[in-house]
Every structure is written in C-alpha cells, then in structure tokens.
C-alpha positions as CSV (number, residue, x, y, z in Angstrom):
1,D,18.0,36.2,-14.9
2,A,18.6,38.7,-12.2
3,G,20.3,36.9,-9.3
4,G,21.0,33.9,-11.5
5,I,24.1,31.7,-11.8
6,Y,26.2,30.8,-14.8
7,Y,25.5,27.5,-16.6
8,G,27.7,28.0,-19.7
9,V,27.3,29.7,-23.1
10,N,24.7,29.2,-25.8
11,A,26.4,26.8,-28.3
12,V,24.9,28.7,-31.2
13,S,24.9,32.4,-30.2
14,H,27.7,32.1,-27.6
15,N,25.7,34.3,-25.2
16,L,26.1,33.6,-21.5
17,I,23.4,31.5,-19.9
18,V,22.6,32.9,-16.5
19,C,19.6,31.3,-14.9
20,N,17.8,31.8,-11.5
21,R,15.8,28.6,-10.9
22,G,13.9,30.4,-8.2
23,N,12.1,32.4,-10.8
24,L,10.5,29.2,-12.4
25,L,7.1,27.8,-11.6
26,N,9.1,25.2,-9.7
27,G,12.8,25.1,-9.3
28,N,13.1,21.3,-9.2
29,G,15.1,19.6,-11.9
30,F,17.3,16.8,-13.2
31,I,20.9,16.6,-14.4
32,T,21.3,13.6,-16.7
33,G,24.0,12.1,-18.8
34,V,26.2,9.0,-19.3
35,S,29.2,8.3,-17.1
36,G,31.9,10.8,-18.0
37,S,29.6,13.4,-19.5
38,G,30.1,15.9,-16.7
39,K,27.0,15.4,-14.5
40,S,28.8,15.6,-11.2
41,M,30.9,18.5,-12.5
42,A,27.7,20.4,-13.5
43,A,26.1,19.7,-10.1
44,K,29.3,20.8,-8.2
45,Q,29.6,24.0,-10.2
46,E,26.0,24.9,-9.3
47,V,26.6,24.0,-5.7
48,S,29.8,26.2,-5.7
49,A,28.0,29.2,-7.2
50,L,25.1,29.0,-4.7
51,A,27.5,28.5,-1.8
52,L,29.6,31.6,-2.8
53,S,26.8,33.9,-3.9
54,T,23.9,33.2,-1.5
55,D,23.2,32.3,2.1
56,H,20.9,29.4,1.2
57,D,21.3,26.0,2.8
58,I,22.7,23.3,0.5
59,I,22.2,19.5,1.2
60,I,23.7,16.7,-0.8
61,V,23.1,13.0,-0.7
62,D,26.3,11.4,-1.9
63,P,26.2,7.6,-2.5
64,E,29.6,7.5,-4.3
65,R,31.7,9.8,-2.2
66,E,32.2,12.4,-4.9
67,Y,31.3,15.7,-3.2
68,G,33.2,15.6,0.2
69,E,36.4,17.5,-0.8
70,L,34.4,20.4,-2.4
71,V,31.9,20.6,0.5
72,R,34.8,20.8,3.0
73,A,36.6,23.5,0.9
74,L,33.3,25.5,0.9
75,G,33.2,25.4,4.7
76,G,30.5,22.7,4.8
77,E,30.3,19.4,6.8
78,V,30.4,15.9,5.5
79,I,28.4,13.3,7.5
80,T,29.6,9.8,6.9
81,T,27.1,7.0,7.8
82,S,28.5,3.5,8.0
83,A,27.0,0.2,9.0
84,S,30.3,-1.0,10.3
85,D,31.0,1.8,12.8
86,P,28.7,1.5,15.9
87,N,30.1,4.8,17.3
88,G,29.7,6.7,14.1
89,C,27.0,9.1,12.8
90,H,23.4,7.9,13.3
91,I,20.2,9.3,11.8
92,N,17.0,8.0,13.4
93,A,14.8,6.8,10.5
94,L,11.7,7.8,12.6
95,D,12.6,11.4,13.4
96,L,9.5,13.6,13.2
97,S,9.6,17.4,13.2
98,E,6.6,19.5,14.2
99,G,4.9,20.5,10.9
100,Y,5.8,17.2,9.2
101,G,3.1,16.4,6.7
102,D,2.2,19.8,5.4
103,G,-1.0,20.2,7.4
104,R,-2.0,16.6,6.9
105,E,-2.0,14.2,9.8
106,P,1.8,13.7,10.3
107,L,1.2,10.1,11.3
108,V,-0.3,9.3,7.9
109,M,2.7,10.5,6.0
110,K,5.1,8.9,8.5
111,S,3.2,5.6,8.1
112,E,3.6,5.9,4.3
113,F,7.3,6.4,4.8
114,I,7.6,3.3,7.0
115,M,5.7,1.3,4.4
116,S,8.4,2.4,1.9
117,L,11.1,1.2,4.2
118,Y,9.4,-2.1,4.6
119,E,9.1,-2.3,0.8
120,Q,12.9,-2.2,0.7
121,L,13.4,-4.7,3.5
122,M,10.8,-7.3,2.3
123,G,10.2,-6.6,-1.3
124,A,7.2,-4.7,-2.8
125,D,5.3,-7.8,-3.5
126,K,5.9,-9.5,-0.2
127,I,3.8,-7.3,2.1
128,E,0.2,-8.5,2.4
129,P,-2.7,-6.0,3.1
130,Q,-3.2,-7.3,6.6
131,E,0.5,-6.8,7.3
132,K,0.2,-3.2,6.1
133,S,-2.6,-2.7,8.6
134,I,-0.5,-4.1,11.4
135,I,2.4,-1.8,10.5
136,D,0.0,1.2,10.5
137,R,-1.4,0.2,13.9
138,S,2.1,-0.2,15.4
139,V,3.2,3.2,14.0
140,G,0.2,4.8,15.8
141,N,1.2,3.0,19.0
142,I,4.8,4.1,19.1
143,Y,4.1,7.8,18.2
144,R,1.1,8.3,20.5
145,E,2.9,10.0,23.4
146,Y,5.5,11.8,21.3
147,L,2.8,13.5,19.1
148,K,1.1,15.1,22.1
149,N,3.7,17.9,22.3
150,Y,6.8,16.8,20.3
151,Q,8.8,16.8,23.5
152,G,11.5,14.2,24.4
153,E,13.0,11.7,22.0
154,P,11.0,10.4,19.0
155,P,10.5,6.6,18.7
156,T,13.1,4.5,16.8
157,L,12.9,1.4,14.6
158,K,13.8,-0.6,17.7
159,D,10.5,0.7,19.3
160,L,8.6,-0.4,16.2
161,Y,10.2,-3.9,16.4
162,D,9.4,-4.2,20.1
163,D,5.8,-3.2,19.5
164,L,5.4,-5.7,16.7
165,M,6.9,-8.5,18.8
166,K,4.4,-7.7,21.6
167,Q,1.4,-8.5,19.3
168,V,-0.1,-11.9,19.2
169,N,-0.6,-12.0,15.4
170,P,1.8,-14.3,13.6
171,E,1.9,-11.8,10.8
172,A,3.2,-9.2,13.3
173,H,6.1,-11.4,14.2
174,R,6.9,-12.1,10.6
175,I,7.2,-8.4,9.8
176,A,9.1,-7.8,13.0
177,L,11.6,-10.5,12.0
178,A,12.1,-8.7,8.7
179,L,13.1,-5.6,10.7
180,E,15.3,-7.5,13.1
181,L,18.5,-7.3,11.1
182,F,18.0,-3.5,10.9
183,T,17.2,-3.0,14.6
184,V,19.0,-5.4,16.8
185,G,21.2,-6.9,14.1
186,S,24.3,-5.8,12.4
187,L,22.7,-3.3,10.1
188,N,21.1,-1.2,12.9
189,V,22.6,2.2,11.8
190,F,19.2,3.8,11.4
191,S,17.6,2.4,14.6
192,H,19.4,4.8,17.0
193,Q,18.5,8.3,18.1
194,T,20.1,10.9,15.8
195,N,23.5,11.9,17.2
196,I,24.3,14.7,14.8
197,N,23.2,18.3,15.4
198,T,25.0,20.3,12.8
199,K,24.3,24.0,12.1
200,S,26.4,24.0,8.9
201,R,24.5,25.4,6.0
202,I,26.3,23.1,3.5
203,L,25.8,19.4,4.4
204,C,26.9,16.3,2.5
205,F,25.5,12.9,3.6
206,D,28.1,10.4,2.5
207,I,26.5,7.0,2.4
208,Q,29.0,5.0,0.4
209,D,30.0,2.8,3.4
210,L,26.5,1.5,3.8
211,G,27.1,-1.1,1.2
212,E,24.6,-2.4,-1.3
213,N,22.2,-3.9,1.3
214,L,21.6,-0.5,2.9
215,K,22.3,2.1,0.2
216,S,18.8,2.2,-1.1
217,V,17.4,2.3,2.5
218,G,20.0,5.1,3.2
219,L,18.7,7.2,0.3
220,L,15.2,6.9,1.6
221,V,16.1,7.8,5.2
222,M,18.3,10.7,4.1
223,L,15.4,12.1,2.1
224,D,13.1,11.9,5.1
225,A,15.8,13.6,7.3
226,I,16.1,16.3,4.7
227,Y,12.4,16.7,4.6
228,N,12.5,17.4,8.3
229,R,15.3,20.0,7.8
230,V,13.4,21.7,5.0
231,I,10.4,22.1,7.3
232,Q,12.6,23.7,10.0
233,N,14.3,26.0,7.4
234,R,10.8,27.1,6.2
235,K,10.0,28.2,9.7
236,A,13.3,30.1,9.9
237,G,12.7,31.7,6.4
238,K,15.7,30.0,4.8
239,Y,15.9,28.6,1.3
240,T,17.2,25.1,0.8
241,H,18.8,23.4,-2.2
242,V,18.8,19.5,-2.2
243,Y,20.9,17.3,-4.5
244,I,20.3,13.6,-4.7
245,D,22.8,11.6,-6.7
246,E,21.8,8.2,-8.1
247,I,18.1,9.2,-7.9
248,Y,17.2,6.4,-10.2
249,L,17.3,4.0,-7.2
250,F,14.0,5.4,-6.2
251,F,12.4,4.2,-9.4
252,T,14.0,0.9,-10.2
253,N,11.7,-2.0,-10.7
254,G,11.8,-4.8,-8.1
255,S,14.1,-7.5,-9.3
256,G,14.0,-9.8,-6.3
257,S,17.4,-8.7,-5.2
258,G,16.1,-6.6,-2.3
259,H,18.2,-3.7,-3.6
260,S,15.5,-1.6,-5.3
261,I,12.9,0.8,-4.1
262,T,9.5,1.0,-5.7
263,N,5.9,2.1,-5.2
264,Y,5.7,3.7,-1.8
265,S,9.2,5.0,-2.1
266,S,8.9,6.7,-5.4
267,E,5.6,8.2,-4.2
268,F,7.3,9.5,-1.1
269,L,9.9,11.2,-3.3
270,Y,7.2,12.6,-5.5
271,K,5.4,14.1,-2.5
272,C,8.6,15.8,-1.5
273,W,9.1,16.9,-5.1
274,K,5.7,18.7,-5.0
275,R,5.9,20.0,-1.4
276,F,9.5,21.4,-1.5
277,R,8.4,24.3,-3.8
278,K,6.0,25.5,-1.2
279,Y,8.7,25.2,1.5
280,G,11.3,27.4,-0.3
281,A,13.3,24.4,-1.4
282,M,14.5,23.0,-4.7
283,L,15.3,19.3,-5.4
284,T,17.8,18.2,-8.1
285,G,18.0,14.6,-9.1
286,I,21.2,13.4,-10.7
287,T,21.3,10.2,-12.8
288,Q,22.8,8.4,-15.8
289,N,19.9,5.8,-15.8
290,V,17.2,7.9,-17.5
291,E,15.5,4.9,-19.3
292,E,15.3,3.0,-16.0
293,C,13.7,6.1,-14.3
294,L,11.2,6.6,-17.1
295,L,9.8,3.1,-16.7
296,S,8.1,4.5,-13.7
297,N,5.0,6.6,-14.3
298,T,5.9,8.7,-11.2
299,A,9.4,9.5,-12.6
300,R,7.9,10.4,-16.0
301,M,5.6,12.9,-14.3
302,M,8.5,14.4,-12.4
303,F,10.6,14.8,-15.6
304,A,7.7,16.2,-17.6
305,N,6.8,18.7,-14.8
306,S,10.4,19.8,-14.1
307,E,11.1,23.3,-15.2
308,F,14.9,22.8,-15.2
309,L,16.7,20.0,-17.0
310,L,20.5,19.8,-17.7
311,M,21.0,17.1,-20.4
312,L,24.6,16.1,-21.2
313,N,25.7,13.3,-23.5
314,Q,22.9,10.7,-23.5
315,A,22.9,7.0,-24.4
316,T,20.8,6.3,-27.5
317,T,17.8,4.8,-25.7
318,D,17.8,7.6,-23.1
319,R,18.0,10.2,-25.9
320,E,14.9,8.8,-27.6
321,Q,12.9,8.6,-24.4
322,L,13.8,12.3,-23.5
323,A,13.0,13.5,-27.0
324,R,9.5,12.0,-26.8
325,L,8.9,13.2,-23.3
326,L,10.0,16.8,-24.0
327,G,8.8,17.1,-27.6
328,A,12.3,18.0,-28.6
329,S,13.4,18.1,-32.3
330,D,16.1,15.9,-33.9
331,T,18.2,19.0,-34.3
332,Q,18.0,19.8,-30.6
333,M,18.7,16.2,-29.5
334,S,21.8,16.1,-31.8
335,Y,23.5,18.2,-29.1
336,V,23.4,15.3,-26.7
337,D,24.5,12.7,-29.2
338,N,28.3,12.0,-28.7
339,A,28.6,15.4,-27.0
340,P,31.9,16.3,-25.4
341,A,32.0,16.5,-21.6
342,G,30.2,19.7,-20.4
343,H,28.2,20.1,-23.6
344,G,24.5,19.4,-24.0
345,L,21.0,20.9,-23.8
346,I,19.6,23.0,-21.0
347,K,15.8,23.4,-20.5
348,V,14.7,26.4,-18.5
349,G,10.9,26.8,-18.4
350,G,9.7,26.4,-22.0
351,A,13.1,27.1,-23.6
352,I,15.5,24.4,-24.7
353,V,18.9,25.6,-25.9
354,P,22.3,23.9,-26.6
355,F,25.0,24.9,-24.2
356,A,28.8,24.5,-23.7
357,N,30.4,24.7,-20.3
358,E,34.1,24.0,-20.0
359,L,35.7,25.0,-16.8
360,P,39.4,26.0,-17.1
361,K,41.5,23.1,-15.8
362,N,44.2,25.3,-14.1
363,T,41.8,26.4,-11.3
364,E,41.3,25.3,-7.7
365,L,37.6,24.8,-8.4
366,Y,38.4,22.4,-11.2
367,R,40.7,20.4,-9.0
368,L,38.0,20.2,-6.3
369,M,35.3,19.2,-8.7
370,S,37.0,16.7,-11.1
371,T,36.5,13.0,-10.6
372,R,38.5,12.0,-13.7
373,P,41.2,9.4,-13.0
374,G,44.7,10.8,-13.5
375,E,43.6,14.4,-13.0
376,D,45.1,15.8,-9.8
C-alpha cells in the first residue's frame, strides 16, 4: 500500500508486507497471541513507524507499564494515574467535549457511560431498573447548566454523589453509597477536575498503579477521555491512532469479584469502535484472552467486522475460535500453532497471509520495545 508501514515478510513468498490501515473499510483491528508471542512488540513497532513517518496523534492505554520508555524516546508523554497519589494526575470521569455523542443528545451517551461505571462499581446484576432511572435523572441535573454553552468546569462524580444524596428515595442513597468510595473515599482519583492539559501528539496513559479495584474503571474512564480527544482532533483535521492493551477486560463475564466490565461497558466500547472510523481515528485492541473476549456477542461482532487482525501464536482454544470466526483453513491456522515470537497470520481486508517479523536485536528500537526478562 502507498503510505503503508512494514509488518514483516510473507512467510511463503518472502515479499514485504506493507499495509496502510487507512485504506481499509475501517482501520480498527486486534493484535492477539499468548504471552511471549510478540504482541506488545508488534504494537510498539506499529506505534514507532506511525510516530516516525506521520504527524498523526497516537494514544495508548497501558495497564501493565510496558510502553513508557518507548513513548518517551519518541518524544511523547506518559501520564501516570495512581489512586495513592492525591497530588498526581487526575482525569475527570465526567468530562464532556462539545460534539460528544456524534449528533445524538450528548446527555444520552454520557448517561450510558455512567451506567457502565456503575456496572463496574456495583455489579451488572445489582442495579435495578428504578435505580437506573434515578441515575439518569441525576445525570440530567448535574449537566443542566454546563450543557447550555459548555463553558466553565464540567461536573464531577462528587457532584453526582451530592445530587443523589439530596434525593429522598432510599434507592438514591443506596447508589450514592456505592459511589462514596470513589468520590469522597480513598479511591477518588477520577472524581477531580482534569489537571492535565498536554499538547503532546503521543500520549501513554499508565494505569498500573490503580490496582485491581480500579484498573477496569480506569480503562473505561480512559476510553471516554480518548473519545473526547478524538472529537477535538476531528475538528482540527487530525488523525488519531488508539491502542488499548488488555482489551479483554471490557468483555469479561461478571464473576462477582467486582473486577469485570460487562453489558453497558462493552456496548460503550463498541460504539466508539463504530464511530472512530468517521472521526479519522483507528482503534487497536491488544489481548491474549481471545476465548474470553469471544464469549461476548459484542466482541464477536468487533472481531468479525475488523479489517485488520494480527494473530501471533495462539492457545489451542483461541485458535479454534478464531478459525471458525474467520473461516480460516487448517493450513492457515497452522501458522499460529506453536509459532515462534513475531510469526503468525495477518488479515488485511479479505486477505489472510502468514508472516514473519523478527526485529534485529542489536538495535535501539529493539531495546526500547523488548519486555523479555534478561534482555537489556
């Protein structure tokens, strides 16, 4: 492809594979493979190529602190969000840019986002219909003034908590109490006004320090913050590439642990998945938990409708699921069976070909990208 970037060589013909995801019907895609197969290396190599050959914005959500060194070397900025640092970086979960909602009533989409937050805080099966109505009403109350002209500061989760506590319904107090830990309690990192205003075109949101109780919430809040940034970039005529590691967390089934995101949250991700294309943005999900993703109908639709897939060495059950979903042959899938790191299958549009991509180890890029223990 003209203007494309290098993904490796065809494992059969040894021709270069140079692809421009912007030429596809939609540029969204997935990078999948077991631990150690080269997923993060492939994502970092694509990020590096885009950073060095385009002026596009690049945004990464990094739950495991894998991308920071590379992003800094490329001149980008790493934003570390921590629940234990009250003076650290804050992102207001209720930020709302003008144009949010793609022409729909922005309050409707924001209400859906807040429902997804509550799903995480309370559990998907713990929110009753009347409580959803109360949440929706409170959302309308706290945004009423701000939506008149988008001037001043948007509301915060603390404002939502206060509005719920003012109501007389016992249900309102119950759902306010579920929010208390995340507003006036020790995990209030997303209940402050946003205090970062970076102009860097390469951004990495490091959310490792959020811990297990907040990591899934953090993924969701970051996605909403990125959605706001993508809208702003669209107005400025800028392209945006978004990478979300551990994307399977958006699709895991509720286990009662309070650590999984379901229903509203996967739907919110799917809406971003569909809208980003119209906004000049591409979203890439990175995961080793393919089977867990594909238990979700929403995730199956996203995989089936993705024009770009980079499949590295797969676990047996994941390999079988992907073969059925893509209609791939046994011969094709043999390339992701016990494949060496950096080898696998690449799907670009309707074409699926085996590839090999081994970066020379005696390079600065390899040093910045490798996460293998013992490699320095």
